[in-house]
N, C-alpha and C positions, 0 to 999 in steps of 0.2 A: 637555499635554506627555507625561503618562503613556501616553495612548492612542497618541500619535505614536510613542513608542519601541516599543510593542507591535506597531504596524503595520509598522514598519521590520523588526523581527525576523521577523514573519510573511512579509513579501514576500521577504526574503533567503532564508528557509527554503524557500519554495515554488519560487523560481527554482533553487536548488540541487537540489531534488527533481526538477524538470523536466529538468535537465541529466543526471540519471542515465539518461535514455532513450538517451543517446549511448553508453552502456556497450556497445551492440552493436558498437562498434569493436573490442572484444576478440575478436569472431569473426574479424576480419581477422588478428589477431596470433597467437592461441593455437590457433584451430581448435575444432571442435565437441567432440571427444572429451576433450581436456585440460580444456576449460572446464567440461564437465559434472561431472568429478571434483571440481573445486574448488567448484562450486556446491553440491554435496551438503552440505558443512560450513557454507557460508554460509546455506543454507536452515535448518539446525539452529539456528544462532545467531538467525536471524530468528524462528523459532517461539518461542524463549524470550523474545525482546524483545517480540513482539506480545502473548503471554500475560501477561508481566510488566507491560507498560504498561496493559493492560486491567484487571487485577485489583489492581494496586498503586497506579496513578495515576488513571486515568479514573473507575472505578466508585466508589472511596472519595470522590473530590472531588465527583462528581455527586450521590451519596447525601447527603453532608453539606449541600449547598446546596438540593437539591430536597426532601429530608426525607421522601420517600415511597419505601419499598422496592418497592411494587407498580408505581408509575409508572416508576421506574428500570428495573425488570425488563422492563416492556412496551417501553420504548425500546431496551433491549438486543436484544430479540427483533426489533424493527422494523429495527434496524441489521443484524442477522443476515440477515433476509429481503431487505433491499435488495441485499446482496452476492450472495445466492443468486440473485436475479432477474437481476442483471447477468451472472453466469456463465451462466445459462440463455440470455440474450440473445446471448452470444458464440457459443454452441454450437448455436443453434436451427436452422441451415440446413446442408444437406449436398448437395454437388454431385458428379456422376459424370463431368463433362467434364474431361479432362486439363488441368492447370494450365500456364500459360505466361505470357510477358510480355503477349501479346495477350488472354489469357483468365485473369486472376488468379482464384483460387478465391474464391467468395463469403465464405468464412470470413475472408479477409484484411480485407474491409471491415467485416464484423460484429465482428471482433476490434478494429479501430480505433474503431468506434462505441462498443462496450462499454467499451474501455479509456479513451476520452475521458470517458464518463460516470463511470467509476471515478475517474479523475484529478480530475474536477470535484468529486466528493464528497471526495476526499482534500484538495483545496484548501480546501473549506468547513471540513473538520475541523481542518486546521492553523490557519486563521485564527481559528476559534472557540476553539480551545485556547489560543491566545495571548491572547485577550480575557479568558479566565478567569485565567490567570497565565502569566508567562514560563517558569517551570520546567515547567508542564504542557505548554506549547507546545513546549519543547525536547525533552521525553521523547517526545511524540507525533511530532514531526518525525523523531527518530531511529528510532522504530518503523516509520514509513512508509518511510523511506529503506531500511531493512534488508530489508523485504519487496519494495520496488520493484526492487532490483538483480537478484535472480533472475527476477522477473516480467518486467522489461523485456528481459532477455536471451532469455527464453522467447518474448515477443511478437515480438522481432526474428526468431527462428527460425521462428515461424509465418508471418510475412510472406514470408520466403525460400521456405519450403515452398509457399506459395500462389502463387508465380510472380513476386514482386517482385525487382528487382535489389537488390544490397546498398545502393547509394546511395539508391534510392527507399525501401527499407525503413527506412533510418536517418532520412531526412527525415520521412516520414509518421509514424514512431514518435515523433519529437521533437515534431511539431506536435500529436499526440494528447496527449502529456505536458504540453505548455504550457497546455492547457485548465485545468490545476490552478491556474494563476495567476488565471484568471477566477473560479474558485471561491473563492479566498482574498479577492479584491477584494469579491465579493458578501458574504462573511462579515463582512468589516471594515465595509462600508457598512451592512448590516442590523444587525449586532451592536452598532454604536455607537448605534443608535436604539432597539433592543429589547434591554434588558439581559439578559433570561432566555434569549435565543436561543442564546448560546454554551453555556450550562450544559446545555441539553437535547440538544445535539449530542454531548456527552461519552459518555453511555451508548450512543448510536447508533454512535459510533466504536468503543467497546468491543465491541459486537456484531459489527461488521465485522471487527475484528481477530481475534476468536475464530473467526469463520467462516473467514477466510483461513488461520489457523494450523491449524485442525482439518480443513478440507475440502480445501485445496489443498496445503499444505506437508507436514503429517505423513504423508499417504499416499505422497508422494514418498520420504520417509525409509524407509518400510516396504518399498519395492521392493528395498532392499539388505539382505541377510540375513547379510553377512559379520560375524563377531563383533567383529573389531578396529575395523572402520568403524562398527559399531553403537555401541560404547562412545565413539568420537570424536563421533558424532552426539549421544549423550546428554550428553556434556560440553559440546558446543556449545549445546544447549538450556539447560543449567544456567548457562553463561556469559552467555547472553542475559538470563536472569532476574536474575542477579547485577548486571549493568549497570543494570537498571531499579531494583533495590534501592538501589544506590549513588546513583542520580539522585534518590532520595527525600530525600537529605540536602541537596539544593539548595534545597528548599522553605523 
């Protein structure tokens, strides 16, 4: 019964995460420029949430159960390198032929493949987190959701730039996001048979979150040097961390 409840939580969470890919609809409503201004503060909040989840939830829980600081650290590095490799996969090709509907830029397909792998891992992480505990699952889902929103909007923009129509970009981006559901199902099936499986994914998740925050999101914040906006970004990061601190009281 306990596992059944965890599985339901995990599946609902990953379905909601997959639906975030439809956030590209905002491009139709607000347009590119207005959306980018709002995204800056959302990215700030995401940085705090990812860092907070990694250091306040995932790593303490993993170390407590694994009991080895060295092994936990190695798994964090492994998670870091997984996401580094995925990002390399997305950017590894460059094409000089002009983009169009008949000739989409290869980056579009590489982005979809890389994003699908990324989403599959996100699904694994969400499922594994719920197998450890429901509070850990909730905090991880929130952290994933917060970094997925700006990422999915960015992915939608990449597909448009590569020559996809808005409708095709929206559909293919959603199908790529739905791969996360497969990842969660795999985690639930394997995790129910191998008890330690979920625990070892926690530091891997932390490594991925640290990479995303440090390599992808923070550099975006540094592109804006306006003092007033910089302070708002700082407050956004702090707010994201505070939310993760508050979630600790759910445990």
